[in-house]
N, C-alpha and C positions, 0 to 999 in steps of 0.2 A: 652688616655686622656692626654692632655697637662698639665704639672705641673703648668703652669701659668694661667690656666682657673679659673676665679673667682668663688668662692663658689656658688654665687647666680645663676650661669649659669649651674650648674651641675644638671643632673636629679637624681632621687632617687637612681638608681642603681650605678651611678657614685659616689654619696656621700657615699653610703655603702662601695664601693670598696676603696675609699680614706681613710675612717675610719679604715678599715681592715689593709691597708698598713701602716698607721701612728702608730697603736698599734704594728704591727709586727716589724717595724723598732725600735720602742722604746724598745721592748723586745729583740732586736738584733737577730732576727730569719730570716732565708732565706725563700724564697717561697717554697723551697723543704722541709724545716723543717715543715712549716705550712701545707703543703700538707700531710705529714706523720701524723701529729697530727689530721687532719680532715678526713683522708681517701680518699683524692683526689690527683690528679696529680699536679705537679708544673705548668703545662700549665693551669689547671683549676684555680689555685690561681691567676695566672697572668691575666687571663681574668676577674676574679672577681674584682681585684684591678683596672683594666682599665675600668670597667663598660661595658664590651663588650660581656657578656653572652647573648645568644638569649632570655633567660628567667631569672627570678630572681634567685639568688643563692638558693641552697636547704636548708631546715631547718636543715638537718644533718650537713651541712658545718657551718652554723651559730652557732650551739651548739658546734661543734668542736672547733671553734674559741674561744668561751667562756671558754671551758675547757683548751685549750692550753694557752690562755692568762691569765686565772684566772680572768675573768671579769664578773662572775656571770651569768646573763641572758641578758647582754647588747646587744650583737649582735643578739640573738634570738628575742629580743624586737624590735631592729631596723628593722629586716627583716619583722616582722609583720606590722610595721608602713609603710613599702613600699606599702603593699597591701592597708592599710587603707587610706594612703595619697591621693590616687586618687579617693576616695569616699567622699561624704559629711560627715561632722563630726557626724551628727545625725544618719548616717547609720552604724557607727562603732560598736555600741552595737549589732545590728542585725547580722553583719558579724561574730562577736565572737561566738554568739550562733549558727549560721548556721553551723559553723565548728564542733560543738559538737553534733549536733542533730543526732538522729538515724532514725527519720521520718520527712519528710518535706511535708506538705500538702498545696498546693498553688492553689488559684483561680485567674486567670487573666481575667480582663473584657475588656480590650481594646488593650493592647500590650502584646507580648510574654514575659513571666517572664525572668528575667536576667540570671538565670542558664541555660536557653535553647536558649539564643540568639546566633546567629552567629556573626562573626566579622563585616561583612558588615551591618547587621541589627543594632547591637549595635552602630556602628559608625554613622549611620543615625540618630538614636535616640539622641545621644549625640550632634550631630551638630545642631539639631533643638532645643534641650533644653538648649544648651550653645552657643548661636549665636556669642558671643563676645570672646569665648575662642580661644586660639592659636591652630594650628594644633598639636603641641607637647602635649598640655594639653588634647586634644581630644584623641590622641593615648594612652596617659597614662591611661585615663579612660577606653578605650576599652580593653587594656591589663589587667587592674585590674578586669574588668568584666569577661573576659575569664579565669582568674586564679581562679575564684570561682569554676570552674569545678573540681579543684584538690580534692575536698571533695570526688569525686567518685573514686579517686585513692588510698584511704585509704585501709588498710587491710580488714576492715569491713565498706564499704561505706554505707551511709544512703539510705533509700528508698525514692525516690521523687515521689509523686503522684500529677500530675498537671492537672487541669481542665482549658481549654482555651475556653473562649467564642468565638463563630464563628467570632465575630467582630475582634478578634486578627488576624484572618487569612484573613479577607476581607479588613482590613485597609492596604493600600499600603504604606509601609515604605521603602524609598530608591529606589523605582522603581521595575519593574517586575523581573529583574534579581536578585536583593537582596531578594525579596520575594520568588522566586523559590528556591534559595539556603537555605533560612530559612525553608521552608516547607520540603525540602529534609532532613535537619538536624533533624527536628521533627520526621520524619519517622525513621531515624537512632536511635534517642533517644528512641522512642517507642519500639524498638526491644531490648533495654537493659533490663537485668533482674533486674536492680536497678531503673527503671523508669516506672511508669504507666502514661498513657496519655489518657485523654478523652476530647471530644469537646462538648460544650454546644451549640446546634443549635439555630438559631433565632426562629425556629418554636415552641420551648418550651415556649417562653414568659418569664415571671418572676416567677420562681419557689420559690423564696424567696425574701422578701422585701429588704434584705441586699445584693445588687448586686455589691457592690464596691469590688475591689480586696483586698485580705487578705491572710496571710500565718500563719499556725499553725506549730510550731516546737515542736516535742516531744523528750524527753530525757530518757535515761535508769535509771538515778539516781536523777532526779529532775522533778518538775511539768512542764506541757506543757506551752508554751508561745504563745501569739497571737501578730502578727505584722500587723499594718495597716499604710497606707501612705496617706498623703494629699499633696497639692501643696506646703506647707511650711515645710514639713519634715515627718519623720516616727516616730512611737511611739510603744513601747513595752507594752503589757498588760499581767499582771500575776495574776490578780484577778480570782479566780477559777470559779466564776459564769460567768464572761465575756468570758473566754476561752471555757467553756463548751457550751455556747450559740453559739459561732463560730463553734465549732465542730459539733453541731447539724445542723447548716446551711450547713456545708461542706457535711455532710451525705445526706442532701436533694439535694444539687447540684449534688452530685455523682449519686444519684438515677435517676435524671432527664436527665443527660447528656447521650450522645451516649455511647455505650459500647466501650471498647478499640478497638475491631475489626472494628466496624462501624466508629469510629473516624479515624482510619488509612485509611479506604476506602474513607472517605470524603476528607481527606488531599490529597490523591492521585488524586482525581478528580479535586480539586482546583489547584494542581500542574500543571496539564495539561492546565488549563486556563491561568496560568502565563507563 
């Protein structure tokens, strides 16, 4: 990263690296010193400061910076905002809860849910929904969406149960090649012990009057939360009666959907078509 690059032209990772470097120099520490304090190599620190890591810096590194610099939770917070910055502001509350959930129950009515999207599928979705955005902005959104998968890398990852309406699989997003890749990824996901996958076939009709997509997040130490989304943004619902009604709807959807084995068979058949 050129030292003369204007701040407004830096991407989020470059800004994070610049801030790390500025505080490090203010504390009169070398990159080697910071590496020892965070548990990483001098080369890793150098790549962070240059904004050249292939992915965002680790949470461990950010917390190590806060400990070494005595900055409280400054860098840990900055790191979280890198994720949130490429999402709409109204989506940030959901993201925070998604990271804490131990069960994620999702019903997708027309497009594959974000946690299960491939890079190509997500890119196609964002290009259509953000026609005036720059290529860099689109790539930032794609990267942020893919980073949501990190919840499955936790020591105790959540269980995701996803019901996809057949329309999600029949609607061609990005072309046949993108769809084939997406269906292959769904088959891989369905084989994970942390993911349950069912398809709601067209032949079922309307098993519930509430056929719009929704997500229920369950937690070990707090009440469940319902998330719904409209054209103008998303909304969290925590009223017990509202969440309970959504859970009843989900049970009904799950009962009418194809079994996991039948769903995998259908996806395999559709994959051949693409």
